N, C-alpha and C positions, 0 to 999 in steps of 0.2 A: 480293365480300363474304367469300368463304372465305379469300382471300389476306390480307385485313386482319386476320382473326382468327387466322390461322395464323402470321403473321410475329411478333407479340409473343410468342406461345408458344415459337416457335423461338428467338428471341433470349433468352428467359428460360432455356431449356434449355442453350443454348450458354454463357451467363454462369455458370450453376450448374456446368456441367462444367469450365469454366476455373477457377472458384474452388476446386473440389475438387482439381484438379491442382496449383494453386499451394499450397493448404493441405497436400496430401500431401507435396509437396517440402519445405515449411517444417517439417513435422512430423519428417521424417527428420533434418534438421540440428538441430532443437531437441532431439530425443531424444539425439543424439550429444553435444551440449553438456551437457545435464542429466546424462547418464551419466558424463561426465568429472568433474562436480562430486561425484557420489556415490562415484565411484571414488577421487577424491582423499581423501575422508574415510576410505574403507576403507584406502587406502595409508598415511595417517597412523597409523591404528590398527594396521596391520600392522607398521609401523616401531617403534611403541612397545611392542607386545606380542611381537614376533618370532614371531607365529603367523598362520596363514591367517585373514583376515577377509574375508567376502563383502560385496559392496557393498549387497546387499539379500537378504533371507532366502531367496528362491527362486532366487538366482543359481547357475548351474552353472560359474562361473568366479570368479577372485579376482585381485587385483593381484600381480604378480611383480617389477615394476621400474618405473622412471620414466625416460622418454626426453625429453631436452631438446635443442633446437637453437636456441641463443641468436640466431644470425644471422637466423633466420626467426621468432622469437618462438613457437616450438613447445614445448609442455610437455604430454606425454601420459603417462597411466598405461598400462602394458603388462599385458595379461591372460594368464592361463594358458589355453592352447589357441587354435587359430586356426580354429575353425568359423565359418560364416557368422553364426550367432547371436551368438557372442562378438565378432566384428569389427563388428557393428552398434554396439557400444558403445566400441570402442577397438582399438588394435593388439593382435594376439594373438601369443603365443610359440608356435612350432610344436612340438608334442609330439615327443619323440625327439631333440631337439637340446638342447645344454647351455643352462642358464638364462643370461640376459644377465649379463655381468660374470664369467662362468666360462671356464675353459679350453676351447677348441674353437670350433666354428662355431655360434653362436647365431642362429637364424633367426626374424625377426619379419615378420608379414604384416598388411596393413590395406588398406582400400578406397582406390582412387585418387582418389575424389571427396570424401572426408571426411578421415580422419586421416592418410593418406599422400599427400594432394594436394601437400604441400610438396616431395616428392621431385622433382617436375618442375623445381624451381628449385635443386636440389642440384648442386654441381660438385666436381670433384676438388680435394682439399685442404680442403673444408669440414669442420667439426668437429661431432660429436655428443657427448652425455654420457649415460651410463647410471648410474642410482643403484639399488643393490640393497637388499633389505629389511634387511640387516645394516648399512647405511650406507655401504658401499663405493661410491665414485664414480669411474668410469673415463671418460676422454676418448678418443674415437675420431676418426680422420681418414679421410675418404673416399678410397679408393685405386682404385676401379673402379666403373664403371656399365656395364650391358649390357642388351640386350633378348634374351629367350629364349622358346622355345615353352613353354607351360604344362606339357608333359610332360617337360621337361628337369629331371631331378632333381639335376643337378650343383650346383645352388645349395644343396642340403642336405648336400653332401659334408663328411665329418668333417675336422677340421683338428687338427694337433698344437699349434697356437698359438691364442691368443684371437683371435676374429674375430666381427664383427657383420654379418649379412646382412639387408637389408630388401627385401621383395618386395611388389609391387602389380601390379594389372592395367595393361595398356598397349594402346592409347595413352590418354593422360590425358584427351583430349577426345572419347573414343568416346561415341556416343549410347546404345548398349546396354551393359549391365554384362557383366562376364565377358570372353569373347573368348579367342582362342588364345595371346595374347602376355602376357609378364610383364616388368616393369621391375625390375631387380635392382641394388641399391647395396651394395657391399662396403666395410666400414670396419675398420680395424685400430687397436688401442690406440696412442696416440701414442708410447709407448716402444718399439714393435715396429718392426723394419726394414721398408723399403718393399717387401717381397716377399710375394706371396700364395702360400699353399701349396695 
């Protein structure tokens, strides 16, 4: 008798737990997609006004560039700062590095399972495009990919030429977020010689 009453209750609990997990996972992806819509509006306003425009009143970040990868149908708004809170909404520009489209090594970071998931399919010779708030559009070509330890700060090394560095967690199919490894993609403007500094 006890088993007959216990089993339906246990099934209901397991179904509720499963629905919560699926819902939570869907929420994360929905939040990222909605954020990109709001960020795109803020980006358009930034381009028109040439001033910082926050995507929502309480935001502690704002759009600084637009990253597109036509080959993979990627179109992302890049945000100021690369904190975990910022990267929940889009790729972040790492403070202390030049802004995308500027001289030097501009470093962008994003999560491997959302905005930078496409890096898993990136190959040498692939092209990216960065649009800045002043309308400058620079095409980059991927010149190197590598895996480094998260403590390896060489990915932030200053450069005397324009360079774009994209960083995300590795491996891409890891069950747990974070981890000790990072996947690094280095791209140079198409007009730059094939040498990395």
